[in-house]
TIFI-354891 format. One record per residue (C-alpha): residue number from 1; residue in one letter; x, y, z. Coordinates in Angstrom, 1 decimal, decimal comma. Each point is the difference from the previous one (the first is absolute). Layout:
BEGIN
{site NUM; 'A'; {X; Y; Z}}
...
This chain:
BEGIN
{site 1; 'M'; {-27,4; -63,3; -0,3}}
{site 2; 'L'; {-3,0; 0,9; 2,1}}
{site 3; 'R'; {-0,6; -3,8; 0,4}}
{site 4; 'E'; {3,4; -0,3; 1,1}}
{site 5; 'R'; {-0,1; 2,7; 2,7}}
{site 6; 'L'; {-3,4; -1,1; 1,5}}
{site 7; 'I'; {1,6; -3,4; 0,3}}
{site 8; 'T'; {3,6; 1,4; 1,4}}
{site 9; 'A'; {-2,2; 2,2; 2,3}}
{site 10; 'F'; {-2,2; -2,6; 1,4}}
{site 11; 'L'; {3,0; -2,5; 0,7}}
{site 12; 'L'; {2,0; 2,8; 1,7}}
{site 13; 'I'; {-2,8; 0,8; 2,4}}
{site 14; 'G'; {-0,9; -3,3; 1,1}}
{site 15; 'G'; {3,2; -0,8; 0,5}}
{site 16; 'F'; {0,8; 2,8; 1,8}}
{site 17; 'L'; {-3,2; 0,3; 2,2}}
{site 18; 'G'; {0,7; -3,8; 0,6}}
{site 19; 'C'; {3,7; 0,8; 1,8}}
{site 20; 'L'; {-0,8; 3,2; 1,6}}
{site 21; 'F'; {-2,8; -1,8; 1,8}}
{site 22; 'L'; {0,7; -3,6; 0,2}}
{site 23; 'L'; {4,2; 0,0; 0,5}}
{site 24; 'P'; {1,7; 0,4; 3,5}}
{site 25; 'D'; {2,0; 2,9; 0,3}}
{site 26; 'A'; {3,5; -1,9; -0,8}}
{site 27; 'A'; {-1,1; -1,7; -3,4}}
{site 28; 'W'; {-2,0; 3,7; -0,8}}
{site 29; 'A'; {3,5; 1,8; 0,7}}
{site 30; 'V'; {2,0; -2,8; -2,2}}
{site 31; 'V'; {-3,2; 0,4; -3,0}}
{site 32; 'V'; {0,3; 3,7; -0,6}}
{site 33; 'L'; {4,0; 0,0; -0,3}}
{site 34; 'L'; {-1,4; -1,2; -3,7}}
{site 35; 'P'; {-1,2; 3,2; -0,8}}
{site 36; 'L'; {3,2; 1,6; 1,5}}
{site 37; 'V'; {2,4; -2,2; -2,2}}
{site 38; 'V'; {-1,9; 0,3; -3,1}}
{site 39; 'G'; {-0,6; 3,7; 0,4}}
{site 40; 'A'; {3,9; 0,2; 0,4}}
{site 41; 'W'; {0,9; -1,6; -3,1}}
{site 42; 'E'; {-2,3; 2,1; -2,2}}
{site 43; 'W'; {1,3; 3,2; 2,3}}
{site 44; 'A'; {3,4; -1,1; -1,3}}
{site 45; 'K'; {-1,1; -0,5; -3,2}}
{site 46; 'L'; {-1,5; 3,5; -0,4}}
{site 47; 'S'; {3,4; 1,4; 1,7}}
{site 48; 'N'; {1,6; -1,6; -2,9}}
{site 49; 'F'; {2,2; -1,8; 2,4}}
{site 50; 'S'; {3,2; -2,5; -1,0}}
{site 51; 'I'; {-1,1; -3,7; 0,4}}
{site 52; 'S'; {1,9; -0,4; 2,8}}
{site 53; 'L'; {-1,0; 3,0; 2,1}}
{site 54; 'K'; {-4,0; -1,3; -1,2}}
{site 55; 'Y'; {0,4; -2,8; 2,4}}
{site 56; 'I'; {2,4; 2,0; 2,8}}
{site 57; 'F'; {-3,2; 1,8; 0,2}}
{site 58; 'V'; {-2,3; -2,4; 0,3}}
{site 59; 'L'; {2,2; -1,8; 2,7}}
{site 60; 'I'; {0,1; 3,5; 2,2}}
{site 61; 'N'; {-3,4; 0,3; -0,5}}
{site 62; 'M'; {-0,8; -3,4; 1,8}}
{site 63; 'L'; {2,7; 0,6; 2,8}}
{site 64; 'S'; {-1,5; 3,1; 0,3}}
{site 65; 'A'; {-3,4; -1,0; 0,6}}
{site 66; 'A'; {1,7; -2,9; 2,1}}
{site 67; 'A'; {1,8; 2,4; 2,1}}
{site 68; 'V'; {-3,1; 2,5; 0,7}}
{site 69; 'Y'; {-1,7; -3,3; 1,3}}
{site 70; 'A'; {2,8; -1,2; 2,3}}
{site 71; 'F'; {0,9; 3,2; 1,2}}
{site 72; 'D'; {-3,6; 1,8; 0,5}}
{site 73; 'A'; {0,7; 2,6; -1,9}}
{site 74; 'A'; {-3,2; 0,6; -2,3}}
{site 75; 'Q'; {-0,5; 3,4; 1,3}}
{site 76; 'W'; {3,6; 1,3; -1,1}}
{site 77; 'V'; {-0,8; -0,8; -3,6}}
{site 78; 'Y'; {-3,7; 1,8; 0,1}}
{site 79; 'L'; {2,1; 2,8; 1,1}}
{site 80; 'A'; {2,1; -0,1; -3,2}}
{site 81; 'S'; {-2,8; -1,3; -1,6}}
{site 82; 'A'; {-1,5; 3,4; 0,7}}
{site 83; 'V'; {2,9; 2,5; -0,9}}
{site 84; 'L'; {0,2; -2,0; -3,2}}
{site 85; 'W'; {-3,8; 0,7; -1,3}}
{site 86; 'L'; {-1,0; 3,0; 1,9}}
{site 87; 'L'; {3,1; 2,0; -0,4}}
{site 88; 'L'; {2,4; -1,5; -3,1}}
{site 89; 'V'; {-2,3; -1,8; -2,4}}
{site 90; 'P'; {-1,9; 3,6; -0,4}}
{site 91; 'M'; {2,7; 1,8; -0,8}}
{site 92; 'M'; {1,4; -2,8; -2,2}}
{site 93; 'L'; {-3,1; 0,2; -1,7}}
{site 94; 'A'; {-0,5; 3,9; 0,2}}
{site 95; 'Y'; {4,0; 0,7; -1,5}}
{site 96; 'G'; {-0,1; -3,2; -2,5}}
{site 97; 'W'; {3,0; -1,0; 1,5}}
{site 98; 'Q'; {0,5; -3,7; -1,5}}
{site 99; 'L'; {2,8; -1,3; 2,5}}
{site 100; 'K'; {1,2; -3,1; -2,1}}
{site 101; 'S'; {3,0; -0,6; 2,1}}
{site 102; 'A'; {0,5; -3,0; 1,1}}
{site 103; 'V'; {1,4; 1,5; 3,2}}
{site 104; 'L'; {-3,4; 1,7; 0,7}}
{site 105; 'R'; {-2,3; -2,5; -1,7}}
{site 106; 'F'; {0,8; -2,9; 2,2}}
{site 107; 'P'; {-0,5; 1,9; 3,7}}
{site 108; 'M'; {-3,3; 1,1; -1,5}}
{site 109; 'G'; {-0,9; -3,2; -1,3}}
{site 110; 'L'; {0,3; -1,2; 3,5}}
{site 111; 'L'; {-1,9; 3,2; 1,8}}
{site 112; 'V'; {-2,9; -1,2; -2,7}}
{site 113; 'L'; {0,0; -3,9; 0,4}}
{site 114; 'V'; {0,8; -0,5; 3,4}}
{site 115; 'P'; {-2,9; 2,7; 2,3}}
{site 116; 'L'; {-2,4; -2,1; -1,9}}
{site 117; 'W'; {0,8; -3,7; 1,3}}
{site 118; 'A'; {0,5; 1,3; 3,4}}
{site 119; 'A'; {-3,5; 1,8; 0,2}}
{site 120; 'L'; {-1,9; -2,9; -1,4}}
{site 121; 'V'; {1,8; -2,2; 2,4}}
{site 122; 'E'; {-0,3; 2,3; 3,0}}
{site 123; 'L'; {-3,5; 0,9; -1,2}}
{site 124; 'R'; {-1,3; -3,8; -0,6}}
{site 125; 'T'; {1,7; -0,6; 4,2}}
{site 126; 'H'; {-2,2; 2,5; 1,1}}
{site 127; 'S'; {-3,5; -0,9; -2,5}}
{site 128; 'A'; {-0,7; -1,4; -2,9}}
{site 129; 'G'; {-3,3; 2,0; -0,5}}
{site 130; 'L'; {2,5; 3,5; 0,4}}
{site 131; 'V'; {2,7; -1,4; -2,6}}
{site 132; 'L'; {-3,3; -0,4; -2,5}}
{site 133; 'V'; {-1,7; 3,5; 1,1}}
{site 134; 'L'; {3,1; 1,7; -0,7}}
{site 135; 'M'; {0,6; -2,1; -3,7}}
{site 136; 'G'; {-3,5; 1,2; -0,9}}
{site 137; 'V'; {0,9; 3,7; 0,4}}
{site 138; 'V'; {2,3; -0,4; -2,7}}
{site 139; 'W'; {-2,2; -2,5; -1,9}}
{site 140; 'I'; {-3,3; 2,2; -0,4}}
{site 141; 'A'; {2,3; 3,4; -0,1}}
{site 142; 'D'; {1,4; -1,8; -2,9}}
{site 143; 'S'; {-3,3; -1,4; -1,7}}
{site 144; 'A'; {-1,7; 2,8; 0,8}}
{site 145; 'A'; {2,6; 2,7; -1,4}}
{site 146; 'Y'; {0,2; -2,4; -3,2}}
{site 147; 'F'; {-3,4; 0,0; -0,7}}
{site 148; 'T'; {-0,8; 3,9; 0,7}}
{site 149; 'G'; {2,8; 1,0; -1,8}}
{site 150; 'R'; {-1,2; -2,0; -3,5}}
{site 151; 'R'; {-3,3; 1,0; 0,6}}
{site 152; 'F'; {0,6; 3,7; 0,8}}
{site 153; 'G'; {3,6; 0,9; -0,5}}
{site 154; 'K'; {1,0; 3,3; -1,3}}
{site 155; 'H'; {2,7; 1,6; 1,8}}
{site 156; 'K'; {3,0; -1,5; 0,0}}
{site 157; 'L'; {2,3; -1,0; 3,6}}
{site 158; 'A'; {3,3; -0,8; -0,9}}
{site 159; 'P'; {-0,1; -0,2; -4,2}}
{site 160; 'T'; {4,1; -0,4; -0,1}}
{site 161; 'I'; {-0,1; -3,0; 2,3}}
{site 162; 'S'; {-3,4; -1,8; -0,5}}
{site 163; 'P'; {-2,2; 1,6; -2,4}}
{site 164; 'G'; {-3,1; -1,9; 0,9}}
{site 165; 'K'; {-0,7; 1,3; 3,4}}
{site 166; 'T'; {-1,9; 3,1; 0,6}}
{site 167; 'W'; {-1,5; 1,9; 2,8}}
{site 168; 'E'; {-3,5; -1,3; -0,6}}
{site 169; 'G'; {1,3; -2,9; 0,8}}
{site 170; 'V'; {1,8; 0,6; 3,4}}
{site 171; 'A'; {-3,5; 1,9; 0,8}}
{site 172; 'G'; {-1,8; -3,1; -1,3}}
{site 173; 'A'; {2,3; -2,4; 2,7}}
{site 174; 'A'; {-0,4; 2,9; 3,1}}
{site 175; 'V'; {-4,0; -0,6; -0,2}}
{site 176; 'M'; {0,2; -3,3; -0,3}}
{site 177; 'L'; {2,8; -0,2; 2,5}}
{site 178; 'A'; {-2,3; 1,7; 2,6}}
{site 179; 'I'; {-2,9; -2,3; -0,7}}
{site 180; 'Y'; {2,4; -2,8; 0,6}}
{site 181; 'I'; {0,9; 1,8; 3,3}}
{site 182; 'A'; {-3,4; 0,2; 1,1}}
{site 183; 'I'; {-1,3; -3,2; -0,6}}
{site 184; 'V'; {3,2; -1,7; 1,6}}
{site 185; 'L'; {-0,5; 1,9; 3,4}}
{site 186; 'G'; {-3,5; -0,3; -0,8}}
{site 187; 'V'; {0,3; -4,1; 0,3}}
{site 188; 'L'; {2,6; 0,7; 3,1}}
{site 189; 'H'; {-2,1; 1,7; 1,8}}
{site 190; 'S'; {-2,1; -1,8; 3,3}}
{site 191; 'A'; {-2,2; 0,7; 3,2}}
{site 192; 'S'; {3,9; -0,5; 2,1}}
{site 193; 'F'; {2,4; 1,9; -2,8}}
{site 194; 'N'; {-0,6; 3,3; -1,6}}
{site 195; 'A'; {1,7; 0,1; -3,5}}
{site 196; 'W'; {-1,4; 3,0; -0,9}}
{site 197; 'T'; {2,8; 2,1; 2,4}}
{site 198; 'W'; {2,2; -1,4; -2,1}}
{site 199; 'L'; {-1,4; 1,5; -3,1}}
{site 200; 'L'; {2,5; 3,4; -0,1}}
{site 201; 'P'; {3,4; -2,2; 0,2}}
{site 202; 'I'; {-1,2; -2,7; -2,0}}
{site 203; 'A'; {-1,2; 2,5; -3,0}}
{site 204; 'I'; {3,6; 2,1; 0,4}}
{site 205; 'L'; {1,6; -3,1; -0,4}}
{site 206; 'G'; {-1,8; -1,6; -2,8}}
{site 207; 'G'; {0,5; 3,3; -1,5}}
{site 208; 'L'; {3,9; -0,3; 0,6}}
{site 209; 'M'; {-0,6; -3,6; -1,4}}
{site 210; 'L'; {-1,4; 1,4; -3,3}}
{site 211; 'Y'; {2,3; 2,5; -0,5}}
{site 212; 'L'; {2,7; -2,7; 0,5}}
{site 213; 'S'; {-1,3; -2,4; -2,3}}
{site 214; 'I'; {0,2; 2,6; -2,4}}
{site 215; 'I'; {3,6; 1,0; 0,0}}
{site 216; 'G'; {0,6; -4,1; 0,3}}
{site 217; 'D'; {-1,9; -0,3; -3,0}}
{site 218; 'L'; {2,1; 3,2; -2,0}}
{site 219; 'F'; {3,1; -1,0; 1,2}}
{site 220; 'E'; {-0,3; -3,8; -1,2}}
{site 221; 'S'; {-1,5; 1,8; -3,6}}
{site 222; 'W'; {3,1; 2,6; 0,2}}
{site 223; 'I'; {2,7; -3,3; 0,8}}
{site 224; 'K'; {-1,5; -1,7; -3,0}}
{site 225; 'R'; {0,2; 3,2; -2,2}}
{site 226; 'I'; {3,6; 0,3; 0,5}}
{site 227; 'A'; {0,9; -3,6; -0,2}}
{site 228; 'G'; {-2,5; -0,1; -4,0}}
{site 229; 'A'; {-1,9; -2,5; 1,4}}
{site 230; 'K'; {-4,0; -0,5; 0,3}}
{site 231; 'D'; {-0,1; -2,4; 2,3}}
{site 232; 'S'; {2,2; -1,4; 3,0}}
{site 233; 'G'; {0,0; -3,1; -1,0}}
{site 234; 'T'; {-2,1; -2,9; -1,3}}
{site 235; 'I'; {-0,5; -2,6; 2,6}}
{site 236; 'L'; {-3,5; 1,0; 0,7}}
{site 237; 'P'; {-2,4; -0,7; -3,4}}
{site 238; 'G'; {-2,0; 3,2; -1,1}}
{site 239; 'H'; {1,2; 2,3; 2,7}}
{site 240; 'G'; {3,8; 0,0; -0,3}}
{site 241; 'G'; {2,8; -0,1; 3,0}}
{site 242; 'V'; {-0,4; -0,7; 3,7}}
{site 243; 'L'; {1,5; 3,6; 0,3}}
{site 244; 'D'; {-3,1; 1,3; -2,5}}
{site 245; 'R'; {-2,6; -1,5; 2,7}}
{site 246; 'I'; {2,0; 0,8; 3,4}}
{site 247; 'D'; {1,0; 4,1; -0,6}}
{site 248; 'A'; {-2,5; 1,5; 1,8}}
{site 249; 'L'; {0,3; -2,5; 2,5}}
{site 250; 'T'; {3,4; 0,9; 0,6}}
{site 251; 'S'; {-0,6; 3,3; 0,6}}
{site 252; 'T'; {-3,0; -0,4; 2,6}}
{site 253; 'L'; {0,3; -3,2; 1,8}}
{site 254; 'P'; {3,3; 1,1; 2,1}}
{site 255; 'I'; {-0,7; 3,8; 1,0}}
{site 256; 'A'; {-3,9; -1,3; 0,6}}
{site 257; 'A'; {1,7; -2,9; 2,3}}
{site 258; 'L'; {2,3; 2,9; 1,6}}
{site 259; 'V'; {-3,3; 1,5; 0,8}}
{site 260; 'L'; {-2,0; -2,2; 1,0}}
{site 261; 'L'; {2,1; -2,7; 2,2}}
{site 262; 'H'; {2,3; 2,6; 1,2}}
{site 263; 'A'; {-2,7; 2,5; 1,1}}
{site 264; 'D'; {-2,5; -2,5; 1,8}}
{site 265; 'M'; {-2,4; 0,1; -2,7}}
{site 266; 'A'; {0,0; -3,1; -1,3}}
{site 267; 'Q'; {-2,2; -1,3; 3,0}}
{site 268; 'M'; {-3,4; 1,2; -1,9}}
{site 269; 'I'; {0,3; -3,2; -2,4}}
{site 270; 'G'; {1,6; -2,7; 2,1}}
């Protein structure tokens, strides 16, 4: 299992970095449709859609992505994503809402997946490095929470949703994220650019992304628990499905893009 996991991770990271830094913008937009399509299919399965509705859901996701691209409507889907992750999902988790109806699951799935695609595309047009730095926030937070939780975890974060997550893991993620932010700002700092003047807003954004990554992780765990599934799929050996790998990205990147690209903060990582 560990060997499979490492091989899959190596291939995914290598392929992702190659596409991120080498492809032109239009080709990148097409490539990142792949996780959108697979993630949509997994969401449809977890939501117990009929076979015809599964195909319709995947098609609507693709058409929605095309419409966002054609009409330059990314900021609107980011706003919708912010409502989902900052209001609706926390209420869903707090009150145990299952929302099994396809009438609810269909638009919810669109709001989970399409804004992530839009963020990956728009952030990449600004800077491939920016995409990598933001995804690094999620990867580091997730890894630090996992290892710290395994070593020191005693106090459960959400035992009825995801028993393995602990408050000690959250603390470990926060510490590692602070170190990561300091390293990034240190690398960006130069004689002509004082990156440290951005410390407070970037620290606030990092804290928001940490919170959202936890919410995204818990939300996918909740959806799988409702469906009685261990993983969202089996397409990634040793890792499960695509949704298992992008859960925290769905909740973080769209809101980070909204803040960075529409508040003139992205200039620091050009």
